[in-house]
N, CA, C and O of each residue as an XYZ file, in Angstrom:
440
protein
N       0.658     -1.067     -0.091
C       0.068     -0.114      0.046
C       1.000      1.265     -0.044
O       2.072      1.373      0.550
N       0.523      2.113     -0.731
C       1.089      3.595     -0.786
C       0.073      4.629     -0.627
O      -1.093      4.377     -0.931
N       0.459      5.918     -0.119
C      -0.435      6.792      0.003
C      -0.901      7.322     -1.514
O      -0.051      7.517     -2.382
N      -1.968      7.483     -1.695
C      -2.701      8.136     -3.053
C      -3.960      8.536     -2.982
O      -4.494      8.583     -1.874
N      -4.636      8.880     -4.084
C      -5.750      9.397     -4.208
C      -6.629      8.539     -4.890
O      -6.232      7.999     -5.922
N      -7.826      8.323     -4.446
C      -8.769      7.341     -5.071
C      -9.749      7.938     -5.756
O     -10.227      9.033     -5.458
N     -10.170      7.070     -6.935
C     -11.101      7.810     -7.907
C     -12.055      6.660     -8.244
O     -11.578      5.527     -8.305
N     -13.375      6.854     -8.469
C     -14.225      5.888     -8.898
C     -14.831      6.183    -10.477
O     -14.642      7.332    -10.874
N     -15.415      5.415    -11.247
C     -16.018      5.503    -12.497
C     -17.278      5.979    -12.287
O     -17.974      5.359    -11.484
N     -17.754      6.998    -12.863
C     -19.021      7.511    -12.991
C     -20.138      6.561    -13.603
O     -20.197      6.451    -14.828
N     -21.049      5.854    -12.767
C     -21.889      4.818    -13.359
C     -22.623      5.258    -14.542
O     -22.868      4.398    -15.388
N     -23.010      6.442    -14.736
C     -24.038      7.070    -15.624
C     -23.073      7.440    -16.755
O     -23.585      7.422    -17.874
N     -21.904      7.741    -16.693
C     -20.985      8.153    -18.017
C     -19.623      7.319    -17.532
O     -18.838      7.705    -16.666
N     -19.543      6.239    -18.205
C     -18.396      5.362    -17.900
C     -16.992      5.792    -18.228
O     -15.970      5.278    -17.774
N     -17.070      6.863    -19.126
C     -15.495      7.525    -19.194
C     -15.101      8.695    -18.556
O     -14.096      9.361    -18.804
N     -16.132      8.944    -17.548
C     -15.962      9.988    -16.502
C     -15.579      9.467    -15.225
O     -16.004      8.347    -14.944
N     -14.824     10.095    -14.360
C     -14.341      9.447    -13.267
C     -14.563     10.747    -12.069
O     -14.553     11.933    -12.400
N     -14.714     10.383    -10.967
C     -14.523     11.420     -9.988
C     -13.746     10.983     -8.676
O     -13.764      9.808     -8.311
N     -13.080     11.945     -7.997
C     -12.271     11.574     -6.878
C     -13.079     11.798     -5.861
O     -13.979     12.636     -5.820
N     -12.634     10.750     -4.703
C     -13.368     10.792     -3.094
C     -12.836     11.956     -2.563
O     -11.672     12.357     -2.560
N     -14.113     12.570     -2.000
C     -13.763     13.879     -1.086
C     -14.066     13.321      0.251
O     -14.765     12.340      0.504
N     -13.276     14.287      1.267
C     -13.312     13.931      2.611
C     -14.709     14.264      3.151
O     -15.089     15.423      2.986
N     -15.521     13.403      3.773
C     -16.900     13.738      4.521
C     -17.127     15.061      5.504
O     -18.169     15.671      5.743
N     -15.878     15.267      5.949
C     -15.638     16.454      6.713
C     -15.510     17.864      6.211
O     -16.114     18.863      6.602
N     -14.595     17.746      5.261
C     -14.090     18.890      4.492
C     -14.467     19.178      3.164
O     -14.505     20.351      2.792
N     -14.763     18.212      2.374
C     -15.165     18.069      1.065
C     -13.807     18.312      0.124
O     -13.864     18.583     -1.075
N     -12.645     18.174      0.851
C     -11.425     18.315     -0.001
C     -11.088     16.874     -0.370
O     -11.542     15.946      0.299
N     -10.249     16.662     -1.490
C      -9.843     15.339     -1.959
C      -9.064     14.704     -1.019
O      -8.028     15.131     -0.509
N      -9.806     13.319     -0.755
C      -9.470     12.498      0.216
C      -8.087     11.745     -0.413
O      -7.819     11.489     -1.586
N      -7.299     11.485      0.849
C      -6.069     11.052      0.603
C      -6.097      9.591      1.424
O      -6.488      9.671      2.588
N      -5.744      8.347      0.962
C      -5.902      7.150      1.499
C      -4.574      6.226      1.238
O      -3.647      6.475      0.468
N      -4.728      5.181      2.026
C      -3.343      4.317      1.737
C      -3.525      3.409      0.501
O      -2.515      2.873      0.044
N      -4.544      3.222      0.008
C      -4.920      2.534     -1.213
C      -5.363      3.040     -2.498
O      -5.968      2.432     -3.381
N      -4.885      4.504     -2.466
C      -5.271      5.166     -3.898
C      -4.762      4.878     -5.013
O      -3.689      4.277     -5.074
N      -5.433      5.251     -6.083
C      -4.969      4.846     -7.663
C      -3.868      5.830     -7.998
O      -2.871      5.348     -8.538
N      -3.888      7.118     -7.766
C      -2.938      8.068     -8.282
C      -2.045      8.007     -7.285
O      -2.411      8.268     -6.139
N      -0.708      7.644     -7.568
C       0.472      7.441     -6.649
C       1.733      8.261     -6.966
O       2.769      7.967     -6.370
N       1.729      9.243     -7.834
C       2.891      9.790     -8.373
C       2.956     11.107     -7.750
O       2.536     12.102     -8.341
N       3.471     11.157     -6.567
C       3.911     12.363     -5.827
C       5.151     13.131     -6.225
O       6.280     12.650     -6.314
N       4.754     14.560     -6.485
C       5.999     15.391     -6.783
C       6.443     15.976     -5.379
O       5.715     16.539     -4.562
N       7.817     15.715     -5.280
C       8.462     15.858     -3.797
C       9.112     17.220     -3.924
O       9.611     17.469     -5.021
N       9.186     18.149     -2.967
C       9.916     19.414     -3.013
C      10.266     19.533     -1.626
O       9.450     19.291     -0.736
N      11.638     19.955     -1.370
C      12.216     20.165      0.016
C      11.680     21.671      0.390
O      11.840     22.478     -0.525
N      11.115     22.145      1.495
C      10.567     23.500      1.432
C      11.932     24.271      1.948
O      11.764     25.386      2.441
N      12.941     23.877      1.887
C      14.105     24.818      2.394
C      15.344     24.462      1.258
O      16.079     23.476      1.215
N      15.287     25.521      0.461
C      16.517     25.209     -0.541
C      18.042     25.488     -0.185
O      19.051     25.034     -0.724
N      17.923     26.293      0.790
C      19.487     26.576      1.361
C      19.725     25.472      2.224
O      18.904     24.972      2.993
N      21.175     25.046      2.002
C      21.827     24.048      2.680
C      21.109     22.748      2.389
O      21.384     21.862      3.198
N      20.392     22.467      1.583
C      19.897     21.189      0.999
C      20.821     20.452      0.060
O      21.110     20.708     -1.109
N      21.276     19.321      0.980
C      22.207     18.533      0.126
C      21.462     17.134     -0.614
O      22.220     16.270     -1.057
N      20.349     16.992     -0.701
C      19.485     15.857     -1.593
C      19.089     14.915     -0.646
O      18.522     13.928     -1.116
N      19.269     14.965      0.839
C      18.837     14.051      1.851
C      18.135     14.699      2.983
O      18.541     15.793      3.376
N      17.208     14.175      3.494
C      16.045     14.445      4.450
C      16.939     14.210      5.857
O      17.758     13.312      6.052
N      16.553     15.245      6.745
C      17.175     15.111      8.019
C      16.180     15.270      8.994
O      15.275     15.989      8.569
N      15.984     14.834     10.256
C      15.080     14.879     11.112
C      14.552     16.500     11.388
O      15.329     17.437     11.573
N      13.278     16.591     11.375
C      12.537     17.958     11.542
C      12.523     18.790     10.122
O      12.178     19.972     10.118
N      12.896     18.144      8.974
C      12.914     18.750      7.791
C      11.160     18.714      7.480
O      10.327     17.868      7.808
N      11.024     19.884      6.783
C       9.590     19.966      6.258
C       9.931     19.616      4.568
O      10.949     19.875      3.927
N       8.788     18.995      4.177
C       8.639     18.891      2.787
C       7.354     18.987      2.199
O       6.365     18.807      2.911
N       7.223     19.278      0.851
C       5.893     19.640      0.190
C       5.660     18.405     -0.747
O       6.527     18.085     -1.559
N       4.658     17.815     -0.648
C       4.128     16.633     -1.596
C       2.968     17.339     -2.264
O       2.050     17.916     -1.681
N       3.162     17.195     -3.750
C       2.004     17.433     -4.453
C       1.639     16.528     -5.583
O       2.596     15.887     -6.018
N       0.550     16.328     -6.136
C      -0.034     15.391     -7.024
C      -0.797     16.028     -8.140
O      -1.465     17.047     -7.962
N      -0.701     15.467     -9.202
C      -1.514     16.107    -10.413
C      -2.659     14.967    -10.623
O      -2.200     13.849    -10.857
N      -4.040     15.071    -10.576
C      -4.870     14.064    -10.840
C      -4.824     13.468    -12.263
O      -4.966     14.273    -13.184
N      -4.640     12.125    -12.577
C      -4.768     11.602    -13.926
C      -5.894     11.341    -14.663
O      -5.882     11.044    -15.857
N      -7.124     11.475    -13.788
C      -8.364     11.111    -14.493
C      -9.122     12.380    -14.640
O     -10.306     12.212    -14.932
N      -8.704     13.676    -14.501
C      -9.253     14.947    -14.651
C      -8.400     15.822    -15.544
O      -7.321     16.320    -15.224
N      -9.056     15.951    -16.768
C      -8.202     17.095    -17.632
C      -8.249     18.317    -17.236
O      -9.245     18.867    -16.766
N      -7.078     18.848    -17.419
C      -6.849     20.312    -17.046
C      -6.803     20.725    -15.584
O      -6.628     21.867    -15.158
N      -7.011     19.481    -14.803
C      -7.163     20.030    -13.238
C      -5.737     20.469    -12.753
O      -4.700     20.135    -13.328
N      -5.799     21.232    -11.664
C      -4.729     21.724    -11.060
C      -3.731     20.807    -10.172
O      -4.179     19.726     -9.790
N      -2.506     21.139     -9.845
C      -1.882     20.106     -9.170
C      -2.284     20.402     -7.591
O      -2.456     21.554     -7.195
N      -2.401     19.394     -6.840
C      -2.982     19.680     -5.302
C      -1.841     19.050     -4.515
O      -1.062     18.138     -4.792
N      -1.997     19.852     -3.408
C      -0.922     19.807     -2.231
C      -1.390     18.917     -0.962
O      -2.528     19.018     -0.505
N      -0.488     18.100     -0.471
C      -0.844     17.148      0.569
C      -0.986     18.109      1.657
O      -0.092     18.956      1.664
N      -1.820     18.208      2.534
C      -1.888     19.077      3.701
C      -2.689     18.412      4.849
O      -3.533     17.549      4.607
N      -2.392     18.852      6.161
C      -2.979     18.512      7.464
C      -3.490     19.671      7.917
O      -3.027     20.776      7.633
N      -4.452     19.470      8.631
C      -5.032     20.747      9.444
C      -5.585     20.419     10.938
O      -5.172     19.377     11.447
N      -6.308     21.067     11.531
C      -6.913     20.714     12.820
C      -7.975     19.889     13.136
O      -8.392     19.738     14.284
N      -8.452     19.319     12.098
C      -9.629     18.530     12.360
C      -8.964     16.865     12.490
O      -8.280     16.277     11.653
N      -9.393     16.417     13.718
C      -9.068     15.109     14.430
C     -10.363     14.232     14.258
O     -11.494     14.717     14.244
N     -10.124     13.088     14.149
C     -10.932     11.950     14.643
C     -10.423     10.856     15.399
O      -9.232     10.554     15.329
N     -11.312     10.176     16.188
C     -11.121      9.300     17.091
C     -11.516      8.126     16.780
O     -12.736      8.136     16.611
N     -10.946      6.872     16.587
C     -11.577      5.610     16.427
C     -10.819      4.842     17.672
O      -9.607      4.663     17.797
N     -11.858      4.449     18.537
C     -11.399      3.642     19.747
C     -10.633      4.763     20.719
O     -11.050      5.900     20.934
N      -9.418      4.174     21.253
C      -8.609      5.007     21.891
C      -7.472      5.757     21.041
O      -6.541      6.346     21.591
N      -7.605      5.694     19.873
C      -6.742      6.469     19.121
C      -7.266      7.753     18.301
O      -8.326      7.727     17.675
N      -6.457      8.832     18.363
C      -6.774      9.836     17.715
C      -6.036      9.943     16.506
O      -4.882      9.515     16.488
N      -6.651     10.565     15.270
C      -5.881     10.655     14.028
C      -6.136     12.096     13.667
O      -7.029     12.761     14.192
N      -5.245     12.583     12.675
C      -5.025     13.900     11.970
C      -5.552     13.581     10.689
O      -5.011     12.715     10.001
N      -6.728     14.305     10.242
C      -6.835     14.258      8.837
C      -5.995     14.899      7.779
O      -5.663     16.083      7.832
N      -5.694     14.159      6.909
C      -4.795     14.756      5.707
C      -5.496     14.588      4.310
O      -5.991     13.551      3.869
N      -5.445     15.645      3.791
C      -6.306     15.750      2.450
C      -5.417     16.450      1.556
O      -4.382     16.954      1.993
N      -5.767     16.530      0.219
C      -5.183     17.303     -0.931
C      -6.091     18.681     -1.018
O      -7.318     18.763     -1.088
N      -5.018     19.835     -0.990
C      -5.741     21.035     -1.549
C      -5.099     21.626     -2.731
O      -3.930     21.457     -3.077
N      -6.111     22.431     -3.384
C      -5.437     23.033     -4.692
C      -5.188     24.188     -4.620
O      -5.044     24.806     -5.675
N      -5.054     24.871     -3.356
C      -4.535     25.966     -2.885
C      -3.284     25.870     -2.508
O      -2.892     24.786     -2.076
N      -2.314     27.083     -2.597
C      -1.091     27.166     -2.132
C      -0.902     26.871     -0.563
O      -1.595     27.397      0.308
N       0.111     25.973     -0.335
C       0.376     25.725      1.219
C       0.750     26.953      2.052
O       1.618     27.770      1.745
N       0.051     26.975      3.049
C       0.366     28.204      4.052
C       1.450     27.476      5.063
O       1.803     26.322      4.823
N       1.958     28.190      6.189
C       2.926     27.672      6.720
C       2.442     26.684      8.006
O       3.270     26.100      8.706
N       0.933     26.577      8.222
C       0.285     25.971      8.965
C      -0.101     24.491      8.617
O      -0.490     23.700      9.476
N       0.033     24.193      7.347
C      -0.163     23.042      6.664
C       0.912     22.136      6.779
O       1.416     21.804      5.705
N       1.388     21.656      7.795
C       2.405     20.408      8.064
C       2.025     19.436      8.769
O       1.620     19.594      9.921
N       2.100     18.264      8.171
C       1.857     16.917      8.828
C       2.334     16.785     10.137
O       3.564     16.819     10.141
N       1.767     16.625     11.431
C       2.627     16.590     12.425
C       2.905     15.094     12.785
O       4.039     14.712     13.073
N       1.990     14.396     12.761
C       1.866     12.845     13.266
C       1.299     12.234     12.100
O       0.070     12.248     12.035
N       1.920     11.719     11.197
C       1.793     11.022      9.988
C       1.709      9.650     10.234
O       2.776      9.093     10.493
N       0.583      8.901     10.213
C       0.571      7.424     10.543
C       0.045      6.637      9.185
O      -0.058      5.411      9.183
């Protein structure tokens, strides 16, 4: 399994696809079994970047949806919406078409 975006085929129009949306925020849903998996990796700090990641480095991941023609690049993002399952609390991670702000950093990524 790898982090990706999931899409389904439209049953009424078999050549049209739609991407799954978060039930809470309506942003593009990110899951561990997505169909689109070709992430674009960018290090957030270009000064002193030697090609390897270090502890506490911040990276930006973006993806281009393959099933939507002329769609924008979307950016992996986390925010303050949390959900609980049993005794575990999870932070929602979604894809946004807007530019990343400094608050959109994944703090605990499972």
